[in-house]
C-alpha positions as CSV (number, residue, x, y, z in Angstrom):
1,M,0.3,0.1,0.0
2,L,1.5,3.4,-1.0
3,L,1.5,6.0,2.2
4,E,3.0,8.7,0.5
5,G,1.3,12.2,0.7
6,L,-0.9,13.7,3.7
7,Q,-2.8,11.1,5.3
8,L,-5.4,12.8,7.5
9,P,-6.1,11.7,11.3
10,L,-9.6,12.3,11.6
11,T,-11.4,13.4,14.9
12,T,-14.4,11.7,16.5
13,P,-17.3,13.9,16.9
14,F,-19.7,13.6,20.0
15,Y,-22.9,15.3,21.0
16,P,-23.0,17.6,23.9
17,D,-24.1,14.9,26.2
18,G,-21.1,12.7,25.2
19,R,-22.9,10.3,22.8
20,L,-21.1,9.2,19.7
21,N,-22.2,11.7,16.5
22,L,-21.6,9.0,13.6
23,L,-23.8,11.5,11.6
24,K,-21.2,14.3,12.0
25,L,-18.1,12.3,11.2
26,E,-19.8,11.0,7.9
27,Q,-20.5,14.5,7.0
28,N,-16.5,15.4,8.1
29,T,-15.4,12.5,5.8
30,A,-17.4,13.1,2.8
31,R,-16.0,16.6,2.9
32,Y,-12.5,16.1,3.6
33,S,-12.6,13.5,1.0
34,K,-13.0,16.3,-1.4
35,T,-9.8,18.5,-0.4
36,P,-6.2,17.3,-2.0
37,I,-5.3,14.6,1.0
38,A,-4.3,11.2,0.1
39,G,-6.0,9.4,2.9
40,M,-7.7,9.3,6.0
41,V,-6.7,7.7,9.4
42,A,-9.4,6.7,11.9
43,L,-8.8,6.7,15.4
44,S,-5.4,7.8,15.7
45,D,-4.5,9.2,19.1
46,S,-6.5,12.4,18.0
47,G,-9.6,10.4,17.5
48,E,-9.5,9.6,21.3
49,P,-9.7,6.0,20.8
50,T,-9.3,4.9,24.3
51,L,-12.4,6.6,25.0
52,L,-14.7,4.7,23.3
53,S,-16.3,1.4,24.1
54,D,-15.6,-1.6,21.7
55,E,-19.0,-1.2,20.1
56,E,-18.4,2.1,19.2
57,T,-14.8,1.6,17.7
58,R,-16.7,-0.6,15.1
59,Q,-19.5,2.2,14.3
60,T,-16.6,4.8,14.0
61,L,-14.8,2.3,11.4
62,R,-18.3,1.2,9.8
63,S,-18.8,5.3,9.1
64,V,-15.4,6.3,8.1
65,A,-15.4,3.6,5.6
66,D,-19.0,4.0,3.7
67,A,-18.7,7.6,4.1
68,A,-14.7,7.8,2.4
69,A,-14.2,8.5,-1.2
70,E,-13.1,5.2,-2.8
71,E,-9.7,6.7,-4.2
72,K,-8.8,7.7,-0.4
73,V,-6.4,5.4,1.3
74,L,-8.0,4.3,4.8
75,L,-6.1,3.6,8.0
76,A,-7.6,2.0,11.0
77,G,-6.4,2.7,14.4
78,V,-6.8,-0.8,15.9
79,S,-4.2,-0.7,19.4
80,R,-5.7,-3.0,22.2
81,D,-3.2,-4.4,25.1
82,S,-3.7,-7.7,23.9
83,V,-2.8,-9.2,20.9
84,T,-6.1,-11.2,20.3
85,E,-8.0,-8.0,20.9
86,T,-5.9,-6.2,18.3
87,L,-6.7,-8.9,16.0
88,N,-10.2,-9.0,16.3
89,L,-10.3,-5.0,15.2
90,V,-8.1,-5.9,12.3
91,E,-10.5,-8.5,11.3
92,F,-13.1,-5.7,11.3
93,A,-11.3,-3.1,9.6
94,E,-10.5,-5.8,6.7
95,E,-14.7,-5.9,6.4
96,C,-14.7,-2.7,6.4
97,R,-12.3,-2.4,3.5
98,Y,-9.4,-0.2,5.1
99,D,-6.1,-0.5,3.2
100,A,-3.8,-0.6,6.3
101,V,-3.7,-0.7,10.3
102,L,-2.0,1.7,12.6
103,V,-0.5,-0.4,15.5
104,K,0.9,1.4,18.7
105,Q,2.7,0.2,21.9
106,P,0.5,-1.5,24.6
107,S,0.0,0.5,27.7
108,L,1.2,-2.2,29.7
109,F,4.7,-0.4,28.3
110,Q,4.8,2.6,29.6
111,E,9.1,3.2,30.2
112,S,11.5,2.4,28.1
113,A,11.9,-1.2,26.3
114,V,14.8,-2.8,28.4
115,G,15.7,-6.2,29.0
116,R,12.6,-8.6,28.8
117,N,10.3,-5.9,27.5
118,V,12.0,-5.9,24.3
119,K,11.5,-9.0,23.6
120,A,7.5,-8.4,24.7
121,L,7.1,-5.7,22.2
122,L,8.9,-7.3,19.7
123,T,6.6,-10.3,20.2
124,Y,3.5,-8.3,19.9
125,F,4.3,-6.6,16.8
126,R,5.5,-9.8,14.8
127,T,2.5,-11.4,15.8
128,V,0.1,-9.0,15.0
129,A,1.7,-8.4,11.9
130,D,1.7,-12.3,10.8
131,S,-2.2,-12.7,11.3
132,S,-3.0,-9.5,10.4
133,A,-5.1,-9.8,6.9
134,L,-3.6,-6.1,6.1
135,P,-0.5,-4.1,6.1
136,V,0.9,-3.1,9.4
137,V,2.0,0.7,9.6
138,L,3.8,1.2,13.2
139,Y,2.8,4.3,15.5
140,R,5.3,6.0,18.1
141,A,4.8,9.2,19.7
142,V,7.9,10.0,21.4
143,A,11.3,9.5,20.2
144,G,15.0,9.6,21.5
145,P,16.5,7.6,24.7
146,D,13.2,7.3,26.7
147,S,11.3,6.0,24.0
148,W,10.1,2.4,24.2
149,L,10.2,1.8,20.6
150,S,13.7,2.8,20.0
151,T,14.9,3.1,16.0
152,E,17.1,0.1,16.4
153,M,13.7,-1.7,17.0
154,V,12.0,0.0,14.2
155,I,14.7,-0.9,11.8
156,E,14.4,-4.6,13.0
157,L,10.6,-4.9,12.8
158,A,11.1,-3.2,9.2
159,G,12.4,-6.5,7.9
160,H,9.1,-8.3,8.6
161,P,7.4,-8.2,5.1
162,N,3.7,-7.1,6.6
163,I,5.2,-4.0,8.2
164,I,5.3,-1.4,5.9
165,G,6.1,1.6,7.3
166,L,6.0,4.2,10.5
167,V,4.3,7.2,11.7
168,D,6.8,8.9,13.9
169,G,5.5,12.1,16.3
170,A,8.6,13.2,17.4
171,A,11.6,12.4,15.6
172,G,14.5,15.0,14.6
173,R,16.2,15.3,11.9
174,G,18.8,13.3,12.6
175,E,17.1,10.2,13.7
176,M,15.3,10.6,10.8
177,E,18.0,10.2,8.6
178,S,19.2,7.2,10.7
179,L,15.8,5.6,10.3
180,M,16.0,5.8,6.4
181,E,19.6,4.5,6.3
182,G,18.4,1.7,8.8
183,T,15.8,0.5,6.1
184,A,17.3,1.4,2.9
185,G,17.2,-2.5,2.5
186,V,13.7,-2.9,2.9
187,K,12.1,-3.2,-0.7
188,G,8.3,-3.8,-1.2
189,E,5.9,-3.1,-4.4
190,A,2.5,-1.1,-4.2
191,A,-0.4,-0.7,-6.6
192,V,-0.7,2.5,-8.5
193,T,-2.9,4.2,-10.7
194,A,-1.8,5.3,-14.2
195,V,-0.5,8.5,-12.5
196,F,1.5,7.0,-9.8
197,A,-1.7,7.6,-7.0
198,A,-2.3,4.8,-4.4
199,V,-4.9,2.2,-5.4
200,T,-6.8,1.3,-2.4
201,R,-9.0,-1.8,-1.8
202,R,-12.5,-0.3,-2.6
203,M,-11.1,0.6,-5.6
204,Q,-9.7,-2.9,-6.6
205,S,-13.3,-4.0,-5.7
206,R,-15.2,-1.7,-7.9
207,N,-16.4,-4.5,-10.2
208,E,-17.0,-7.4,-7.4
209,G,-20.6,-8.9,-7.4
210,L,-21.3,-8.2,-11.6
211,I,-23.1,-10.9,-13.0
212,P,-22.8,-11.4,-16.5
213,A,-26.1,-10.7,-18.5
214,G,-25.9,-13.8,-20.5
215,T,-26.6,-15.9,-17.3
216,L,-29.6,-14.0,-16.4
217,T,-31.3,-14.1,-19.6
218,G,-30.3,-17.8,-20.9
219,G,-28.1,-16.3,-23.5
220,S,-31.2,-14.2,-25.0
221,A,-31.2,-10.4,-25.6
222,A,-34.5,-9.6,-24.1
223,L,-33.1,-8.2,-20.6
224,A,-31.4,-4.7,-20.9
225,V,-28.6,-4.4,-18.4
226,A,-26.3,-1.0,-17.5
227,P,-23.0,-1.3,-19.0
228,A,-20.2,-2.5,-16.9
229,K,-17.6,-0.4,-15.2
230,V,-14.5,0.0,-16.7
231,A,-11.8,-2.3,-15.3
232,L,-9.4,-0.7,-13.0
233,K,-6.1,-0.3,-14.5
234,T,-3.3,-0.6,-12.3
235,R,0.7,-0.6,-12.4
236,S,3.6,-1.7,-9.7
237,K,5.5,0.8,-7.7
238,M,8.7,0.4,-5.8
239,V,8.7,1.4,-2.5
240,G,10.9,0.9,0.6
241,F,10.1,1.2,4.4
242,Q,7.3,4.2,4.3
243,I,7.8,6.8,6.9
244,L,5.4,9.6,7.8
245,T,5.8,12.3,10.6
246,G,3.5,12.6,12.6
247,N,3.6,16.4,13.7
248,T,2.8,19.2,12.0
249,A,5.9,21.3,13.4
250,G,8.2,18.3,11.5
251,M,6.7,17.8,8.2
252,L,9.0,19.8,6.2
253,G,11.9,18.7,8.2
254,G,10.8,14.9,7.6
255,L,10.6,15.4,3.9
256,R,13.8,16.4,3.2
257,S,14.7,13.7,5.3
258,G,13.1,11.5,2.8
259,A,9.9,10.8,4.7
260,A,7.1,9.5,2.1
261,G,4.5,12.1,3.6
262,A,2.9,13.0,7.0
263,M,0.1,12.3,9.5
264,P,-0.1,15.6,11.5
265,A,-3.0,15.9,13.9
266,F,-3.7,19.7,12.9
267,A,-4.7,18.6,9.5
268,A,-7.7,18.1,10.4
269,S,-8.3,21.7,11.3
270,A,-6.2,22.9,8.3
271,P,-6.4,20.1,5.5
272,Q,-5.5,22.6,2.7
273,A,-2.9,24.5,4.7
274,C,-1.0,21.3,5.9
275,Y,-1.2,20.1,2.0
276,E,0.3,23.0,0.4
277,V,3.7,21.9,2.5
278,L,3.6,18.9,0.9
279,A,3.0,20.0,-2.4
280,A,5.5,22.6,-2.8
281,W,7.7,20.3,-1.7
282,K,6.8,17.3,-4.2
283,D,7.1,20.2,-6.8
284,G,10.6,21.0,-5.7
285,D,10.0,24.6,-4.9
286,D,11.8,24.5,-1.2
287,G,11.6,27.9,-0.8
288,L,7.7,28.0,-0.7
289,A,7.5,24.8,1.2
290,E,9.5,26.7,3.8
291,E,7.0,29.8,3.7
292,K,4.2,27.4,4.2
293,Q,5.6,25.4,6.8
294,V,6.4,28.5,8.7
295,R,3.0,29.8,8.6
296,L,1.9,26.7,9.9
297,Q,4.4,26.6,12.8
298,G,3.2,29.0,15.5
299,V,-0.4,27.8,15.3
300,A,0.2,24.4,15.0
301,E,2.5,24.2,17.9
302,R,-0.1,25.6,20.2
303,V,-3.5,23.9,18.8
304,E,-1.9,20.5,18.4
305,G,1.4,20.2,20.9
306,E,-0.7,22.5,24.0
307,L,-4.1,22.4,23.7
308,G,-4.4,19.0,22.0
309,V,-7.4,17.4,21.0
310,A,-9.6,20.1,22.2
311,G,-7.8,22.7,20.3
312,I,-7.9,20.5,17.2
313,K,-11.6,20.1,17.6
314,F,-12.0,23.8,17.7
315,G,-10.0,24.3,14.7
316,C,-12.1,22.0,12.8
317,D,-15.3,24.1,13.7
318,L,-13.3,27.4,12.7
319,N,-12.9,25.7,9.1
320,G,-16.5,24.3,8.7
321,Y,-15.9,20.7,9.7
322,F,-17.7,19.4,12.7
323,G,-15.1,19.6,15.9
324,G,-17.4,19.7,19.1
325,R,-16.0,19.4,22.5
326,P,-13.8,16.1,23.2
327,R,-15.3,13.4,25.5
328,L,-15.0,13.7,29.4
329,P,-12.3,13.4,31.2
330,L,-11.2,15.4,28.7
331,L,-11.9,19.0,28.8
332,P,-13.6,21.7,26.5
333,L,-11.4,25.0,25.4
334,S,-11.8,27.9,27.8
335,G,-13.3,31.2,26.2
336,E,-9.6,32.9,26.1
337,E,-8.1,30.0,24.3
338,R,-10.7,29.9,22.1
339,A,-10.3,33.3,21.1
340,E,-6.5,33.1,21.0
341,I,-7.0,30.1,18.5
342,E,-9.3,32.0,16.3
343,A,-6.6,34.9,16.1
344,L,-4.1,32.4,15.1
345,M,-5.9,30.8,12.5
346,Q,-7.2,34.2,10.6
347,G,-4.9,33.2,7.8
348,L,-5.6,29.4,7.7
349,R,-9.4,29.3,6.8
350,N,-10.0,26.8,4.2
């Protein structure tokens, strides 16, 4: 699966009383589908996955899959502490025709992985990848010496044929370059369209279920049928271990170090502004990419880095997407914080 471009992490809408608001989720997903993003991620950290019941998790995954345009790559956050429950969600995501699953560390491991924890973590990821019907994308929110998932462990896991990439939330340029160097030998193929865009599972299944007219009429021509859809033409593209930068402030730095794309939480608030950084970089205009990145820097650091989910959701509200309040115990923004974000995002309306 090709992971290039901007993969947008969806927020999870709730009613004022805390109930899951699937209608607003579907409306957001449909509207994001009209933007130039490459794909969407359901139940990443900014989707408040730990605050949902198992049934709400499945409802969320199903609603996103039903509302998304078929050409948009879909990733599902499926992490659970147990391998069994993680694989149960993988199976459901596969039924919903997601393209890959996002898997992070079990909450049992909160400190640096040392000794037996290293073996336990490697076993967790490898066992999930062994049995997963979908490609696995690793996720780590913290990099550096205190990380539970070290660069060395990522490089080791990259050799698994069903682990195709990493979303890195905090790696600096030096660590990103180490990851690129350590995984340089990993090669694979991804199905792409004639213009080298990702081919999603929903695109591949568009002709499933068609019944030849002759089988319905006994070979006669009495039955009028609609013309079959044109078969999807694909080609293969060689890809390596695909690394996505996981925060807005690090987008351009990650791209300069060789990242395939980005999955910044602030993209839910300002998808066009985030996409423009990647578009300028892809066009070879480093100066414009730097200008677009600087434009995002201050507001993204405040909203994404300091105010978190509540800030991102209010940013969604400002740009015409439904954000609403986070689910308790997460708290909504104060009036002063809302006024601050509104001022910071004056030039980022889209």
